[in-house]
C-alpha positions in Angstrom: 81.3 141.8 86.0 82.0 141.4 82.4 83.7 138.2 80.8 86.2 138.1 78.1 84.4 137.1 74.7 86.7 134.1 74.3 86.1 132.8 77.8 83.9 129.9 76.7 86.0 128.7 74.0 89.1 128.7 76.2 87.5 126.9 78.9 86.0 124.4 76.4 89.5 124.1 74.8 91.2 123.4 78.3 88.4 120.9 79.3 89.4 119.0 75.9 93.0 119.4 76.8 92.6 117.7 80.1 90.6 114.8 78.7 93.4 114.4 76.2 95.9 114.3 79.0 93.8 111.8 81.2 93.6 109.4 78.2 97.2 109.6 77.6 98.2 108.9 80.9 95.8 106.0 81.1 97.1 104.6 78.0 100.6 104.9 79.5 99.5 103.0 82.7 98.4 100.1 80.7 101.4 100.0 78.3 104.0 100.2 81.2 102.0 98.3 83.8 105.1 95.8 84.5 107.3 98.9 85.1 104.7 100.5 87.6 104.1 97.1 89.3 108.0 96.5 89.8 108.0 100.0 91.3 105.2 99.2 93.8 107.0 95.9 94.8 110.2 97.6 95.4 108.6 100.3 97.4 106.8 97.9 99.6 109.4 95.2 99.9 110.8 94.7 103.6 108.8 97.9 104.8 105.9 96.4 106.8 104.5 99.8 107.6 104.4 100.7 104.0 102.6 97.4 103.2 100.2 97.8 105.7 99.5 101.2 104.5 99.3 100.5 101.0 96.6 97.8 101.7 94.6 100.2 103.8 94.4 103.0 101.1 90.9 103.1 99.5 90.7 106.4 98.1 88.1 107.6 100.8 89.8 108.0 103.9 92.7 110.4 104.8 96.0 109.3 106.3 94.7 110.7 109.7 91.7 108.5 109.4 93.7 105.6 108.3 95.9 106.2 111.4 93.1 106.2 113.6 91.6 103.1 112.1 94.9 101.0 112.5 95.1 102.3 116.2 91.5 101.2 117.0 92.5 97.7 115.5 95.6 97.2 117.7 97.8 97.7 114.5 99.0 101.3 115.4 101.9 102.7 113.2 103.9 105.7 114.8 102.7 108.8 113.0 106.2 109.7 111.5 106.6 106.2 110.3 103.1 106.4 108.8 103.7 109.7 106.9 107.1 108.4 105.7 105.5 105.2 104.3 102.9 107.4 102.6 
C-alpha cells in the first residue's frame, strides 16, 4: 500500500492544530471560570441525583460502573434518573 507524499506533513500539521485548539480551550477555561462554575452550580442545584453523580465522577469509571457502586453502597439511583443526571 502506497502513501501520499504529503501524508507525514499533513499529519504533523493536524497534530499542531489539535495542540493549538487544546491550548485555546484551556485558556478559555481559565478566563471564563466564573461562568463555568455558575453553570455547574445551576445544573446541580436542587437535583440530588445530579449532585451525587457529579461527586462520583472520577474519569475512570463508566456510568454503569458508578451505578453499580452506588447500588452496592445502598445509595442507588434509578437508571433513568442517573442517565438524565449525566
